[in-house]
N, C-alpha and C positions, 0 to 999 in steps of 0.2 A: 321458463321453458325455452325450447329451441328458438322460438320466434320472438323472444323478448328483445327490447332495444339493445343495441351495442353501445358500450361506453368507449368513446374515442379519446385516447390519452396521448398527448404530445410531450416528448421528453428531450431535454437538451443536456448534454454532458460535455464538459471541457476541463482539461488541465490548463489553468490560466497562466502558469509560469509568472507568478507575481511575487518575486522575491525582492524585498525592499533593498535598495541600493545596488543590486546586482542585475536584475532583469532589465533589459533594454526597453525603454519607453513604457514602463509599467503603468504609470498613472494614466497616460493617454490611452493605453489598451483597456484598462479597467473601465474608463469612461465609455469607451467604444462598446465593450461588452454590455454594460448597463443600458446604453441607448438602444442597442439592438434587441435585447431581451424585453425592454419596455414596449417596443414596437411590434414584436412578434407575439404569437399566441401560444407559447409553450405553457403546459400545465405544471410541469416539474422541471426545475433547473438544478442539476447536480454539478458542483464545482469543486475542483481540487487546486492545491497550491495557491490558495488565497492566504498567504502567510501573514499579511498585515491585517489586524482587526479593524484598522481604520478603513482599509479598502472594503472590507465586508460592510461596515457601517455606511460607507458612501453608496454601495450597491443597494443596501437595505432602504435608504432614503429614496434613491432613484426608482426603485421597483415597488414602492409602497402602494401605488395605485394598481399595478398589474399583478404583482405577487405579494400580497399583504402578509403572508405567513412565511417565516424563515427561521433557520437555526444555524448557529456557528458552533462547531465542535472544538473545544479547547483541550489540548493535551501537550505533553512534552515541554521543552524549554521555549520553543518559538511557536508552538501550536501545531495542530494536525493539518491545517490548511484546508479542511473540509467544511463545506457549508451547503445548505439546501434552501431553495426558494420555491414557494408553492402558491398556487391559486386556491388551494383547499386548506382548511384548518388542520393543524398538526395536533394530534391527540397526546402523543408521548414521544420521548426521545431516549436514546441510550448510546453510550460510547464504549467501545472495547479497544484498548491499546494492545498492540501485538507484543508478545513476550520478547522477541528478538527483532532488532532493527539496525543491523550494522555495528560498527565499532566506533567508540568515542575518539580514538586517536586518528581516524581517517577524516581529518578536518576538511580536506579538499572536497569531500563528498557531502558530509553534513547530515546524512539521513538520520543518524543516531539522535541528533538534537531535535528532530522534528516530531517525535512521538507518533510515528505512523500508526494509524488506527482505522477502524471501520465505524462509521456512524449510522445509526438506525433512527428513522422517524416512522411513526405509525399514524396513518390517517384513514379516514372513512370517506369514500367518494361514491355517491349514488348507492349507498347501502353496502358497498364492497370494502372489506378491510384490506388495506395495502400495507405491507412492510417494505419500506424503501431504504435501501442500503447504499452508502457512498463510501468509497475507499481509495487508497493510494498505497500500493506496495513498494517495497524497496527497489531502487533502480538497478539496472544490470551493469552499466558502465563498460564492461568488456566481455563480449560474448565468448571469446576463445578461452579466457581465464576468468570465469565468473566466480569470484570469491564469495559473493553474496547469495549464491544459489541455495544453499541450505537454509539461510535465513528467510529467503523469499518463499521457499517451500513450507517452512513452518508457518509463515503468514498466510499462505494459501490454505493450509490445513485448518488453522484457527479460524479463518474467514468462513470456510465451509462448515465447520462445527458450529460457529456462532449463528450462521444463517439457519442451519437445521434445528438448533435448539430454541431459537427465538421466533421462528415463523410458524409454529404449529397451530396458532390461533388465526393465522392470516388466510385470506382467500387468494391473494395474488402477491408474489414476491418480485421485486425489481432490484437490480444491482447495477450501479454505474460507477465507472472510475477508471483510473490509470492503473492497470494491473501489472504493467512492465513485463509482460510475458507474451510471446508470440502464440498464435492460435494452436500450434501443435506442441508447445512446450508441456512438460510433464505437470507443471503447476496448474495450468489452465485446464488440462484434462482431468486432473484430480479434483479441482473445484467444481467443474461442471458434472463430472461423474458422481461425486459424492452428494451433490445437492439436487441434481436433475435440472439445473438451469439451462435454458436454451439461449443460443447466441443470436441476437437480433440480426446481425449481418448475414449469418448462414440461413436464417429462416425468412428473411424479408422477401415479400412478393415483388417489390420494386426497389432498386438501389440506384443512387445517384451520388457521385462524388469521386474521390481519389480511387485509382485502380486498386482492386483487391481490398478495398475498405481501409487502406493505410491511413494512419493518423499521425505518423512522424515521417515527413516526406522531404526529399532534398530540395524541392522547389520553394519550400518555406524559407524566407529570408532570415529567420531567427534560429534555424536548426544548425547543429554542428555537423557540417558536411562530412568530416572525417569519420564520424561514428557510423555514418550510413553508407560508406564505401562498399561494404559487402552486400548492400541491399539497394540496388539502383532505383527501385520503385518505391522504397520506403518500407516501413514496418507497421503492423497493426498491434498496438498495445493498449488502446482505449476501447472499452466495451460497454454495451448495454445488454445485460442478461435478464431473463425473466422466466417465470413459470406460474402456472395456476395450481393451487393446492386443493381446493374443495370443488364445488360444483360449477366451475367456470372454465372457460377456454380463453387463451391469450394468443393472438396472432399478430405478427409484425407486418403491417400493411406496407410501410415504406421506411427506408433508412437512407439518411443522407450524411455526408461529411462536407465540411467546408473545403475549399480548394485554393487556399492562399489568401490574398487580401480580402478584407471584408468588403461587402458591396459599397461602392462609392468611396472607398478609402484606399490609401496606398500601403497599408500594413495589415497583416493578419491579426486575429485575436490573440494568438499565442504561438509558441514554437510547436504546439500540438494542434491538429485539426479537431474541430468540434464534431461530436456525433449527435445526430438528431433522429429520433425514432418516433414513428406513429404506431401505437398499439391499439388493437381492438379487443375489448374484453366483453365476453358474453356468457350469460348463465346457460347451462345446459341441463338436460333432464335429470340426470342422476350424478351423484358425487363421483369424482375421480380420485382414486386412492393415491396417496403420495408414494413415490418410488425413490429408491436411493440412486439409481443410475439410469442411463438411457441405453437403447438397444445397440447403438453404434459405438459404445465405449466398453472395452474389456476392463471393467473397474478393478478387478483383482490384480490384473497386470499393471495397471496404473499405480495402484497403492504399493505394489511390490517395487516398482521403479522408483517411486518417491521415497520409499523406505530405504532403498539402497543409497540414494543421494544424501539423505539425512544422515545415514550411517557414515558416509565418507566425511561429511561435515563434522560429525561427532569425533572422528579420529583426528581431524585437523585441530579441533578445539582442544582436545586432550593434549596434543603436542604443544600447542600454544600455552596451555596452563602449566605444563611441566617446565617449559623454557622460562617463562616469567617467574615461576616459583623458584627455580634454580638461581636466577639472577637476584631475586630478593634475598635468598639465603647468603649468597656471596657478598652482597652489599652489607647485610647484617654482620657477617664475619669481619668485614673490613672495619665497620664501626666499632665492633668489640675489640679488635686489635688496637685501634686508635685510643679507645678508652683505657685499655691496659697500659699503653705507652704513657698516657697522661698520668694515670695513677702511679706508675713506676717513677716518673719524674718527680711528682709531688712527694713521694716517699723517699726520694734521694737515692734510688737504686741505679739511676743513670747519671753519668757525669755531665752530660749535656743532651739536649734534644736532638733526635736524629736528623731533623730538617727544620727550617725556619718556621716560625709561628704562622705566618701568612699562608704558606703552602699547606701547612697542617690543617688550618681552618678551611681552606678552599677544598681540600680533599675530603674533609669531614662533611661539608655541605653537599659536595657532589655525591658522596656515598649515601647520605641521608635522602637526597632527592631521588637517587636511583632506587633506594629501598622503598620509599613511599610509592613511586610510580609503578615499580614492579609488583609490589604487593596489591595495589589497586587493580592492575591488569590481571594478576593471578586470580583475584576474587571475581573479576568480570568474567573471565573465561571459565571459572568454576561454575558460575551461574549459567553460562552458555552451555556447558556440558550437561548440566542437569536438565535444562529445557529441551535440548536436542534428544537426550536420552528419554525424557518423558514423552516427547512427540513420537519417537520411534516405537515406544511401547504402545501408545495409542494406536498407531498404524498397524502394529502387529495384532492387536485385539480386533481391529476393524477387519483386517484380512482374514483372521480366523472366523469371524462372524459371517463374512461373505462366502467363505469356503464351506461353511456348515449349512448355508441356506439350501433348501431343496431345489 
């Protein structure tokens, strides 16, 4: 009933920036994160970019007393980097790997090798079923020329669909992670509108931390200052989102972010600021029906905008598929011409070879390499086209369903 006791839940979310061999002072920062979490009283800890499973195991040992339940989500070549620590038992887990995640030839970014995913843990706290999601979407890298926007929109759409279809039996839904989207970006509006999730920063009764809730700030000694030149205050790309599905209400009493160096230390936890939320969950008199959107979001317009961006990405992918396919055909023709020249020489049709054997072999290996590479990328972009096309069709059906609603 209305007067029943309130469940108070404290959540910690952080992109740890723990890339082995590349992240500065990684081991020292992971130890610092573990020491801080052991001393604080967070009920749930949602971490991203814990790329080394050894780092996870070290945290697991350190937090065994304060957070005895945990799960590490494995995917991709080097892992998803996602893990959860909890004071409460974990009943079940599930991992969904996004269909699109950048390009394998963009080695300087490396997102494709990470297997970006969304992890789900189901737990029961004081008789309330919680679906807790943790995720990390594809990075932006360049806002003016964001080549990954279609992929990130596909990820946001799949994340929204995954949450909608897996949370029907839950009482409360929580999502934390590095979404790599600004609060007004189409992807975050699509995610929130389609799932009905509320933003803890926007709903918090009390806020303390970086201005505007920014989680990537120029004052952090680990951030790339050049990327933040257009944003002198920083950007907010790390979120804690929530909603109640059945006969419960969820309110964000307090939201905090870290503001640089950890207490008593000379370095911050990460190049991102941590987000810490205190949520109050209370049972109310009658069930609340689940809704697709919220009053302040024109959901149909958001879906239309996202569909347009995905369509532009589809056109770009089709061009890439055509270019690599044409290159593969040209390389194959060159190989066939060389094979014909070899056969002609063996049959005695030519008096001598047109060029030395070494050059002939080098050209053959080059043509073969180009053929294999171009064929592989043609197949990759073919799959990309199919996924983008499928997502666009799903959005079209969703838009039609929204328009037909009374």
